[in-house]
C-alpha positions as a Markdown table, in Angstrom:
| # | Residue | x | y | z |
|---|---|---|---|---|
| 1 | Met | 21.0 | 33.0 | 21.1 |
| 2 | Lys | 17.9 | 34.6 | 19.7 |
| 3 | Ile | 19.6 | 35.4 | 16.3 |
| 4 | Val | 20.7 | 31.8 | 16.1 |
| 5 | Thr | 17.1 | 30.6 | 16.8 |
| 6 | Val | 15.5 | 33.0 | 14.4 |
| 7 | Ser | 18.1 | 32.2 | 11.7 |
| 8 | Leu | 17.5 | 28.5 | 12.1 |
| 9 | Leu | 13.7 | 28.9 | 11.8 |
| 10 | Val | 14.1 | 31.0 | 8.7 |
| 11 | Leu | 16.4 | 28.4 | 7.2 |
| 12 | Ile | 13.9 | 25.7 | 7.9 |
| 13 | Met | 11.0 | 27.7 | 6.4 |
| 14 | Val | 13.0 | 28.3 | 3.3 |
| 15 | Phe | 13.9 | 24.6 | 2.9 |
| 16 | Cys | 10.3 | 23.6 | 3.4 |
| 17 | Ala | 9.0 | 26.0 | 0.8 |
| 18 | Ala | 11.7 | 24.9 | -1.7 |
| 19 | Ser | 10.8 | 21.3 | -1.2 |
| 20 | Leu | 7.2 | 22.0 | -2.0 |
| 21 | Thr | 8.1 | 23.6 | -5.4 |
| 22 | Leu | 10.4 | 20.6 | -6.1 |
| 23 | Ala | 7.6 | 18.1 | -5.6 |
| 24 | Ala | 4.9 | 19.7 | -7.6 |
| 25 | Gly | 1.6 | 18.4 | -8.9 |
| 26 | Trp | 0.5 | 14.9 | -8.0 |
| 27 | Asp | 3.9 | 14.0 | -6.4 |
| 28 | Thr | 2.9 | 16.5 | -3.5 |
| 29 | Cys | -0.5 | 14.8 | -3.1 |
| 30 | Lys | 0.3 | 11.1 | -3.5 |
| 31 | Ala | 1.8 | 10.8 | 0.0 |
| 32 | Cys | -1.8 | 11.1 | 1.6 |
| 33 | His | -3.9 | 10.3 | -1.5 |
| 34 | Thr | -3.1 | 6.6 | -1.7 |
| 35 | Asp | -4.9 | 3.3 | -1.8 |
| 36 | Ser | -3.0 | 1.8 | 1.0 |
| 37 | Gly | -3.9 | 3.3 | 4.4 |
| 38 | Lys | -6.8 | 5.3 | 3.0 |
| 39 | Ile | -5.7 | 8.6 | 4.6 |
| 40 | Ala | -7.4 | 10.5 | 1.8 |
| 41 | Pro | -9.2 | 9.6 | -1.5 |
| 42 | Ser | -7.1 | 7.7 | -3.9 |
| 43 | Lys | -6.2 | 9.0 | -7.4 |
| 44 | Ala | -8.8 | 6.8 | -8.9 |
| 45 | Asp | -11.4 | 8.1 | -6.5 |
| 46 | Leu | -10.5 | 11.7 | -7.3 |
| 47 | Thr | -10.7 | 11.2 | -11.1 |
| 48 | Lys | -14.1 | 9.6 | -10.6 |
| 49 | Lys | -15.4 | 12.3 | -8.5 |
| 50 | Phe | -14.0 | 15.3 | -10.4 |
| 51 | Lys | -14.1 | 15.7 | -14.1 |
| 52 | Thr | -12.6 | 19.2 | -14.5 |
| 53 | Thr | -9.7 | 21.2 | -12.9 |
| 54 | Glu | -12.1 | 23.7 | -11.6 |
| 55 | Glu | -14.2 | 21.1 | -9.8 |
| 56 | Leu | -11.0 | 19.7 | -8.1 |
| 57 | Ile | -9.7 | 23.3 | -7.2 |
| 58 | Lys | -13.0 | 24.4 | -5.8 |
| 59 | Ala | -13.4 | 21.3 | -3.6 |
| 60 | Ala | -9.8 | 21.4 | -2.4 |
| 61 | Lys | -10.2 | 25.1 | -1.4 |
| 62 | Glu | -13.5 | 24.6 | 0.3 |
| 63 | Thr | -12.5 | 21.6 | 2.4 |
| 64 | Lys | -12.3 | 22.0 | 6.1 |
| 65 | Asn | -9.7 | 19.2 | 6.5 |
| 66 | Pro | -6.7 | 20.8 | 8.3 |
| 67 | Met | -4.4 | 18.5 | 6.3 |
| 68 | Met | -5.2 | 20.4 | 3.1 |
| 69 | Thr | -4.3 | 23.9 | 4.6 |
| 70 | Asn | -0.9 | 24.2 | 2.9 |
| 71 | Phe | -2.1 | 22.9 | -0.4 |
| 72 | Lys | -4.8 | 25.3 | -1.4 |
| 73 | Gly | -2.6 | 27.4 | -3.8 |
| 74 | Asp | -3.9 | 27.6 | -7.3 |
| 75 | Asp | -0.5 | 26.5 | -8.8 |
| 76 | Leu | -0.2 | 23.4 | -6.8 |
| 77 | Leu | -3.8 | 22.3 | -7.5 |
| 78 | Lys | -3.5 | 23.1 | -11.2 |
| 79 | Glu | -0.4 | 20.9 | -11.5 |
| 80 | Ala | -2.1 | 18.1 | -9.6 |
| 81 | Ala | -5.3 | 18.3 | -11.8 |
| 82 | Lys | -3.1 | 18.3 | -14.9 |
| 83 | Asp | -1.2 | 15.1 | -13.5 |
| 84 | Leu | -4.6 | 13.5 | -12.8 |
| 85 | Gly | -5.7 | 14.1 | -16.4 |
| 86 | Leu | -8.5 | 16.5 | -15.6 |
| 87 | Lys | -9.5 | 19.0 | -18.2 |
């Protein structure tokens, strides 16, 4: 039974990791960063606040918001910044 449980957990983890790479860049972010519901700042708010990729990455990595824990990797943030049109 333990082997089945561990195998199932590993399979779920692999699926989740793969889904993050499939939805890269802004597609990963836009579920929370939306105008409706205001869970997080919208795309327009982010582009007003951050003018460079480095500013966005620094702010994302320094945030204490637990919702951002899984999204602090440079590759994801660089792709998101590129999609936002930051330089």
